[in-house]
N, C-alpha and C positions, 0 to 999 in steps of 0.2 A: 874372845871366848869362843870355843868351837861348839858345833851343834849339839854334841853329846853332853857337854858340861852344862848346858842351859837347863837340863832336866835331871839333876842329880840330887839325891837326898840320902838321909840315913834311915835304915830300917832296923833299929836296935843295934846289934853288933855288925850288921851288914850294910854296905853301900848299895843303893838301889837306883837304877836308871829307869826313867819313865819315858815311854814311847807311845806313838800312835801308829798302828800297823794297818795297811790297806787303805791309805788315804786316797782321796779323790784327786783329779787332775789339778785342782786349785790348792791342794795341800790341806783341805778340810777333811772332816770325817776321820775315819781311822779308829780301830779298836784299841783302847788303852791297854798297855802292857807294862808290867814291872819286871825288870831284869836284874838279877844278882850275878855279876860276873865272877865274883870270888865266892863260890859255894862253900869253901872251907870255913868262911866266917860264920856260917850257919849250917853245920853238917847234919843236925838231927832232923828226922822227918817230922816229928811233932812241932819243932820250932819253925820249920818251913811252912807247915800247914797253918800255924798260928799267924805268921807274917802275911801269908796270902789272904787269910780271913780278915786281918786288920786292914790291909791295903784295899781290899774289896774290888779289885779289878777282875775282869773275866779270867785272866790267868796271870800267874807270877812264875817266872822261869829261872832256874838256878843252873849255873855252869860249874862243874866240879873239878877239883885239882887232879893231876895225874895219879892214877892208881886208886882213887877213892871209890867207895861204894856209895852211890847216890842216895842221899837222904837216909842213911843206914840207921836201922834200929837194932841190928844184931846180925848173927851169922846167916840168917835166912835171906838177907838182902844180898849177900855175896853172890848168889846165883844169878843175879841180874847182870853181873859183869859189865857195868857201865861206868868204869873209871874214865876220866877225861884225858884226851890227847888234844893239844891245841889245834892240830890239823884235822881232827875228827872228834869234836868235843861231845862228851856225854852230858845230857841235860836232864833235869828233873822238873816236871811241869805240875803246878798246883792251881786249881780253881779255889774260890773261897771255901769250898766244902769237900772237894775230892781231889785225888791225885790221878793224873792222866798218863797213859802210855804214849799218846800221840795227840798233838793239836797243831794246827797250821800256823796261826798267827804268832804264837811264841817262837816258833822256829824261824819264820821269816824275820821277825823283829830282832832276835838274837844274832842271826847271820848278818843283818845290816849293821847292828851295833859293833860287832867284832870288826867288820871292815872299816867302820868309821873311827875305830880306835887303833887302826894299823895292824889288825890281825885277821885278814880275810881267810875264810875257810872253804874247803871243797866239800865237806860233809859234817853232819852233826849226828849224834846218836841218842835219841830218846829211847825209852825202854822197848818201844814197838820194833825198832830196827834202824839201820843206817839210812840217813836222809841226805841225798846229794844236794849241794848248794851251788848256785851260779849267780853271777851278777851281770846285768845287762843295762848299762846306763843308770837310770833312776830306779830301775826295778830290781828287786831281790827275789830270786826263785828258789823253791825247795821242791824235791821230787819224792813222792810217797806212794803208798799202795792203798787202794780202796778198802781192802780187808782190815786195815788198821782202824777204820772208822766204825765204831760200834755204838749201839743204843741210840741211833739217830734216825729220824724218819723225815723224808721229804714229802711235801704235799703241794700239788699243782693247783693253782687258781686260774680263773678265766681271764683275769686282766691284772695289770699292775695296780689299778685302782682298788681292786679287791684286796690285794696284799696290803696296800697302804691303810685300808680301813680296819684291819685286824686290831683288836685290843692287845696290849702288851702286859702279860702274855695272854694268848687265847686260853679258854678253859681246857683242862685236861692235864695229863701227866706225861713226862718224858720229852726228850729233845725233839723239837719240831722246826724244820726248815721250810717255811712257806715261800712259794715262788710262782712267778708267771713270766711268760715271754713279754718282753718289752719290744723287741724286734727279733723275731725268730730267724729271719733270713740272715741277719747280722750276728746271731748268737748272743744277743744282749738279753739279760735276765734281770728282773726285779725280784729281790729276795729280802726276807727278814728272818732272823733266827731267835728262837725262844728256848732257853735251856730247861725251864720248868723242873728244876731239881731241888727247890726249896731254899735256895740261898738268896742273896740280895740282887742277883743278876736277872732282872725281868726280861731284858732283851739284849742280845749280843749284837754289837754294832757291825762286826765283820767276822765271818767264821770260815777259816780255811778248811777245816775238816769237813764241814757240811758242803762246801763248794766242791771239794774233791769227790765226795759221794755223788753229788748231783751230776758232775762231769762224767763219772763212771756210768751212771744210769742212762744219760743221754748220748754218750759216746762221741762227744764233739767238744771242741774248744769253746770256752764261754768268756764273756765279759759281763761280770756280775755287779750290779749296783745294789748295794745292801745298806740298810740302816738309814741314817740321816745324811750321809754323803760319802760313803765308802765305795771303793772299787777294787774288785779282785779279778785277776786273769787266771784262766786255767787252760791246760793243754794236755790231752792224752798222748802218750808216747807208744811206739811200737812194742816195747817190752812189757806193756801192761801197767807201767807206773803212770802217774799223773803229776804234772808240774802245777804248782800254785805260786803266783807271783803278785807283787804289788809294791807300792811306794810306802816308805816309812819316814816318819818325822819325829824329832825329839819333842818331848813335852806332852802333857795332857791338860785338858781343860781344868781350871780351878773350880773347886766345889763352891756353890753359891753361899 
């Protein structure tokens, strides 16, 4: 049995692959992700939202068939122009409560899964815009723009211990990425992410979009240690885009 098939289930009419994205060096940690490779099996936006809420992971991502309007509810969606091309796949990203134009860990996970199933890609197309993909050994990288990250705030703390001591979530509203230098000279950051949007995700185990935003703010490559055991790598590029990379593994922890 290959690594992909070890974490495969049914989500109503759709097959769902379960992954952990941005795993640590030992394969632990990682943010759970649900992937529907055959978006045609669940084309309606309301049905996708319902599946994402039922699964309850930070994000669920759908890959659509050629020429499809992603998660269409009618003619208004046609303007998104995000039909899928296997070499530049259109994707539709849902949290348990909202639909996102961009998120890092779903794109890294989807790109990894496509390669593991024999269909490596050079780009993906969420609604925010085209995202370049590359593979480097055990790491999968995507390239995106900081302006695609909206409604998130970073907050620096004095030490990694202060970040670790925060409740999950801290009081307040709105997406918060709390961070501190673990080793500033080496570019190593300790971080935790709190969506605070009223759904069941009290803390995000590993957050590509917030890592991208922090990298933009600091203007340097980072090695981010987030959550209970996750690791994200980032690298700003001369054209203003930022790469986000990490390890992906099949399977998610079983609920107690």
